N, C-alpha and C positions, 0 to 999 in steps of 0.2 A: 504493499499501499503506500509505504513511504518512497518507494522508487518511482511508482507510478505517479504519486501527488507530486514528487520533485519533476518528472517529466512535463505534466499538465502546468506546473507553474512556470516552467522555462518556456514552453509554448505560448501560454499566456502572455508571458513578458515580450516574446517574440511579435507576437500579433499587436501588442500595444506598441512596440516601437513601429512597426511598419505603418499602423493607422496613425500614428502621430507624424509620421514623415509624409504620408499623402495630405494630411491637412495643411502641414507647412508648405509643401509644394504647390499646393492649390492656392494658397492664400498669396504667394509669390508670384504665381503665372496669372493671378486675377487681374492685375492693371493691363496688362498686355491683351487679355481676353475681352476686358472692358473696352478697349479702345476698337477693337475689330468688330464687337456687337454694336457699337454706336454707329459704326460706319455703313453697316447692312440693315440695321434696324432704323436708324433715324433718317435715312433718306437724304435727298440732295437739298440743301439750305441756300437761300439767295445769296448768304455770305460765300459759300463755296463756289457758286456760279460768278460771283463778282471776282472773287481770287483767280478762279480758271481763266476769266477773261483778261485780266490786268496782269498780275505778278506771279501767276504759277510757272508760267514759261521762263522767267528771270529767276525764281527759285530753282528749277531744274539745271537750267545753264550754270549758275553760280556752284550750285552742289556738285554737277559733274568737274567744273574747272578746279575746284578746291579739291577733290578728291585725285584726279589726274595729277594735279600739281604736287600736293602733298606726297603722293605716293610715290612718284618720280624722285623727288627730292630726299626724302627719309631713305629710301632704297640705296641712292648713291652715296650719301653720307653714311649711313650704317654700314653698308659693305666695304666701304673704302676704309674707313677707322678700324673695322673688326679686323680686315686681313692686314693693313700695316701692322697693328699692335699684335697679332698672332703669328704672323710669318715672318716678319722682319724685325731687326734689332737697330735701333737709332736712339740719340738722345732724348731722354725723356720718356721712353716707352713704358717703363714701370710706373710712372705717373699718371700717364694716360691710360692705362689698362683700367683703372677704376676710377679717374676723374670724369672720363666720356660718360658716364652714367647721370652725373649731377644735373643737367638741363631738365630731366623729369620732375625736378623738385619745383620747377616754376611753371606755374599754371599759364596757359596760353595767354588767358586774358590779362594777367598780369603782365606778362611780356609785352602785349598790345599798349597798356599804359604807358610803361616805361619808353618803348622807342618811338611813341607819339611825342611824349614830352621833349624826347632828347633829338628827334629829326624834324619838329616843326618849325613854322617861320620864325618863332620868337625863341626857338631852342638852341642850345648852345652849338650846335654844328653850323646851322646856316647864320647865326649872329657871328660866329667866328670867320665864315666864309666872307659875308659883308665888310667886316672889320678890317681883314687881311687885304682882301683886293679891291676894296672901296667899291662894292657893288651896289646896286640899288635893286629892287625886286624885279624890274623888267630886264635887268642884264644878264640874268641867269637863269637855268631851268633847273629844277631838283624834284626828284621823284615824290610822289605822294605815298606815304606809307598807308594811309587809311583808304586802301583799294582790295580788290580781290588778290592781286599780286601781293601786298603788303601781308594779308592774312595767311596766305600759302607760305610766306618766309617765315612768319611767327610759328606757325604750325611745325614746319620743317626743321627748325633748331630746337623745338621744345621735344619733339616726338620721336627723333632720329634714334634716341638710345634704346627703344624697342627692337629696332633692326639690329643695331650694334650689338647688345647683349646676346640676342638668340641667334645671330651669325656667327659671333665670335665663339659661342658655345660648340656651334656645329663644325667651324674649323677647327677646333680643339679636339672634339671627339671622333671626326672621321677623316681629316686631311693628312694626318700623319704618315700612315703607311701608304696611303694612296700617292701622296706627293713623291714619295720615295720610289715607287714602281715608276710614276712618271717621270722622273729624274733619268732612271735606269734606260728608258726608251728614248731618252735624249731631248725631252721637254724642257724649255728654258723657263724662267720665272714667270713671264707672262702668258706662255702658252700653259703653264701648269695653272695659273690662276682662272682662266678662260675655259680650258678643257676638262680640269679635275676640280679645282676648289669650289668655283662658282656653282656647277651643276649639282655638286654634292650638297651645298648650303642652300639650294632654291627652295626646298619646303620651309626652311627656318627664315629666309628673308620673306617669303610670302606670309607667313605667319606673322612675323614682326610689322610688315606693312600693312596686313589686314587689322591689326591692334590699332596702329597708327590711324588708319582711316575711320575707324569706329570711333576714336577719340574725335576726329575731326567732325564727324557727322553730329556728334552729341555737344558740341561746343554750341554756346549760346554767347558769353561775354564778348570774345573777340569779333566775332561777325557782328554783333550789334553796335559793338563800339565803334567799328570801320565803316558801317552802314552797309555792309554786304548782305543783301536779302538773300536768305536761305529758309530750309524748312523750319528751323528753330525759332528764327525771328518771328517768322509767319503763324506758328504755335502761339506764341506770347501775345502776339497782335490779335488773333482771332479771339484768344480767350478773355483778354482785359481790356483790349480797346473797343472791340466789337461785341463781346460776350455772347459768342456762339459756341457752345460746347460741341455740336455737330461739326462745325467746320474746324475746331480744333483736333478733334478726333480724326478726321479725315486727313487733315495735314499730318497728324501723329502716323497714322497707317501708311502714308506715303514715305515719311521718312524712314519708317520701319522696314519697308520695302527695301529701300537703299542697303540698310544694314544687311538684309537677307540675301541681297544680291552680292554684297562684298564677300559675307561668308561663303556663298555658293562657289564664286569665282574661286576662292582661296581653296575650297575642296576638289574643284575641278582641275585646278592647276597642278595637285598631287597626283591626278589620275590614278592608275593602279601602281604607278612606281613606288617601290620599296627602297630606302637608303639606309641599310643596315650595317653596323659596324660588325664585321664577321671575326675580327681578332679577339681573343679572350682578354687581352688587356690593353689598357689605353696606350697608343702609340702617339706620343705628342710632337709635332713637327719641329724640325730642326731650322732655328731662325737665321736666316741670311744676313750678315752684317753689312749695313749700307756703307758706300763711302761718305766722307765728311758732307759733301755738297748735297747728295741725294738724302743723306740723314736728316739734314736741317730741312729739306724739302718735306720730307715726311712728317717732322716734328711740327711743322707749319700746318700741313694738312690736318693734323689730329687737334692743333692748338684753336685754329679758327671755330670749328663747330662749338667746343668748350667755351671759347671767348665771347662769341655772340649769343650763345645759348645760356650761358651761366654767369661767367665773370663780369661782362660789362654791365647786364640788367641788375645783376646783385650789387655791384658798386653804385650804380646810379640810383637804385631803390635807397641803399644805406646813405647816400648823400642828401636825396631829399628827405628821407625820413628825420635826419637829424638837424638838416638846417631848417626845413620847414616843418612838415610833419602834419599830422591831425590837429586842428584847432581845437578840437573836442575831446583830444586826450585827457584822460582823467578818469571820473566815475563813470561817464558815458562809455568810454573805450572799454574800460573794465567790464561794463555789463555786456557790450558786444562780444568780448573775447569769452566771458562766462556763458552766454548763450551759445556759442561756437563749441566750447569745450564739453558742455553739458550735453549737448545734441550728438557729437562724437563719441563721447564717452559711454552714453546710453546705448547708441547703435553698435558700437564695438562690442560691448557687452552681451547684448542681447543676440548679436549676430554670431559670436564666439559660441553661445549656448546651443543655439539653433542647428550651428554647424556640427557641433559634437553629436546632438542626435541623429542629423541625417547621415552624418559619416559613419556612425556606430552601428545604425540601422542597415546601410549597405553593406557593412563588414560581416553583420550577422547573418544576412539574408540569405536563403536558398534559392530564391527567384531573383528575376532580372528587375522586377518592379522597383524596388528602391535606388537600384543603378539608375534606372530610367529617369525616376522623379529627379535624382541630384544632376542629372545633365539638364531638365527641364529647369530646375533652379539656376544652374550655372550660365543659362541663357540671359538672364537679368542683367549680367554686366555688359552685354552686347547692345542693350536697349537704352537709348538716348534718355538723359535724365527728365527732359521736357516730355518725352511720350510717357514715361513712368508716372509723372506729375499729373498728366491729364487722364490717365487710365486709373489713378486713384482717387481723384477728386469727383470724377463722375459718379460712381458708385457710394462713396462715403458720404457725399453731399446729401443723395437720397436718403440715405440710411440715417444722418444726422437729423433731416427733416422728419422722417418717420418716429426716431425717438423722440423728438422734441414734441411733436403732436400728440403721442403716447402719453408722456410724461405729464401733459398739460391735461389731457382728459382724465389721468388717474388722480392727480394731485392738485390741479388747478392754477400750477404756474408753470411757466416756460423756463426751462434751463439753459436754453440758448444752444449753440453749436457745440455739442460734446466732443466729438472727433475733429472736426476741420478748425473749430475755434480754438484749438490747443496745437501741441505739438505732438499730438498722436498720428495724425495723418502724414506729417514731416517724417516721422521714425519709421511708418509702414513704407513710404517711399524710398527712404534709404536702404531698409532692409530689402526691397523688392531689386534695387540696384546693386547693392554691394556684398549681400549674403554671399555670392558667389566667390568673393576674394577670401572670405574665411573659410569657406567649405572646400576650396582646392588646397588650401595650406593644410586643414585638418586631415582630409582624405589623404594626402601624400604622407603625412606622418604616421597616420594609423597603419597605412600598407607597409611601412617599417618594422611593425611590430610583429613578431612571428606569431602565429596561431597557437603555438604551444604554450604561450602564455595564457591565452583563454583556457586552454584545456588543464593546466596547472591550478589555475584559479578555481574552475569547476571541480575539480578533485578534491579541493579544501573546503567544499561546500558553498562557495559563493554564487549567488546567482548572477545574471547578466547585468542587471544595474548596479550591484556591488562590485563587480567586476570593472565595470566603466569607472566607477567613483574611487575605488582603491587599488586599481592597477593602471589602467590607461590615462587617466586624467593626471597622474603623478609624473607618468612618463611624457606626457605631452605638454608639459607646462612650458617649456621652451616655445613650441610651435603654437600654442594656444595665445602666448602673448605677442608672438609675431604677427599671427592672423588679427588679433586684436587693433595691433598697431597700424597694419594695412588699411583696415576698414577706417579707423580713427582719422587717418591722414586723407582719405578719399572723402569722407564727408566734410572735414574742414574746407576742402577745395570746392566741393560740389556747388554749383550756381543755378543752373536752369531749375532744376527741382524745388530748390529753396526760393527762388523768387515767385514760383507759381504758387507754391503751397503754404509758404510761411503765414502765420496768424497776423492780424492787423496790429500794426506798432511793434512787431518782432523783427530785429535784424540781427544778422551776424556778421562776422568780419568780411566774408564773400561780399554780402549783399551791400555791406557799407563801402567796401572798395569799388564795387561796381556804380553804386549810386554816386559816389563823389566823382568817379572818373567821367561818367555820363553828363555830370554838369561842368565839366572841363576843369575841375579842381583836382589836378594829378599829383600836386604835391602833397594835398592831405590825404589823399588816397594811398599813398606810398607807406603809410603806417601799418595800417591793416593788410596791406599787400606783403611787406615785409614778415609779419607774424606768420602768415598763410605759407610763404616759401621756407622760413625757419622750420616750421613743423613738418613741411614736406620733405625736407633733408634727412629727417630720422630714418625712413625706410631706405633712402639712398646710402647712409653711412652702413646699414645692415647689408645692402647688395655689394657694396665696396668691399664690406670684410670677407663677404663671399669670394669675390673675385681674388682678393689678397691670399685667401686660404688656398684657391685653386693653383694660384701661382707658386705658393711655398711648395705644394705637392710636386708641382713641375721640376 
């Protein structure tokens, strides 16, 4: 009886885990399903017809141009820097290996604010040119940064580390033995690059480029500030300026279609090809020592993306923050920082707890259902924040109104908006967007724990929940902290969802920087932007430490 009772208890715990995972996955997928349901159920609104006749073509054109420009830019910079730091030896290589990831700490919209202040007519660059050459406004031409080309440049220098990190890992893992074989067949350095290294790294390059393109499609701050009309700016205008949720949902669905196209092209580019390392041990490439002149050229090629993507904007931010800064710095700024940190901390805590449940359910499941559910949850990170925001607000607003009416009918008083009137809806949107980050980290770490640990725990009489609490969680402590940190930083930088869902008179550092920059108060926006960049450096430090660890092993 005891054995049967124990088996029944284990089955019950497994069923509870699976049921919980189903509920979590359904809640995370609900915003996207809400968007599509409003597209098919809501019909065609007059606003949509107006948008289709006026600006929809511009949305499409600008989005395609952004994707093409950013894709080519990040692939070129990422492949070049990854190949140089992996295959060649030159002055500063050890520094560039880890420093080239630092631009990821700078949100693209912060980069846009900084470079606009730096390059505008009254900025230091044009002021210096007029003073040095005694030019007047009509005497020279200077490119306008607030254009589609300017937006492409901002995204390019912020997002290239996606390609750099993944391509460099591919070069390290796959290129060593292959390059030696190529050299034995008479291939030179350039022939080896184009005929061996680049084809082997193709899946990594495509994956990194796809990540950069999804970040580009999700952006609102940069394109809004530069006046570039895209689907994200259209969603914001349809929701706030026109008050049409159906049109906002239809634009969200169109933007989501672009994301699906990017992911589909990434899959198609792989085809049925497999790029496996058949060697039992890692064969690191032998670096070729460059002559002094070529070494300086390689160092310059690595320095410029780092300089334009991190060092220069970071220095300009520091200068603006300390010389001018936010005039409201003080209690108001502390309040904004408190809002940002509370939202980020709560989201990180909840995301880690949910990721533990989802990851553990998939680990114990004998069916494919929990694994499929985790893939559904993982898609949330590919969905732009503006789409998540629309998908969250539409059903929660209806639920809020129903709750208020029911409460008033029962108790005679109206409690107001319980969900969308506070931060609950904002937390829900963040979880739908960033739970995938925590889940990927937790799943990866759980996979490294041998199943024999579970068997040993059960032999000692521990159930599944006790095993999770007393065995797995202590072993995962470092990974859980990393997962929480990644979610924390993503929430701190998130702008589109926060702008759309935030309660009345509720601001964060990201919205404060956007508001001040939109009012052309760029120096004041620098204080909030600097804090966001400083927080964004934390995961970059972790990544840099991992790169250094790999280098030491080499």
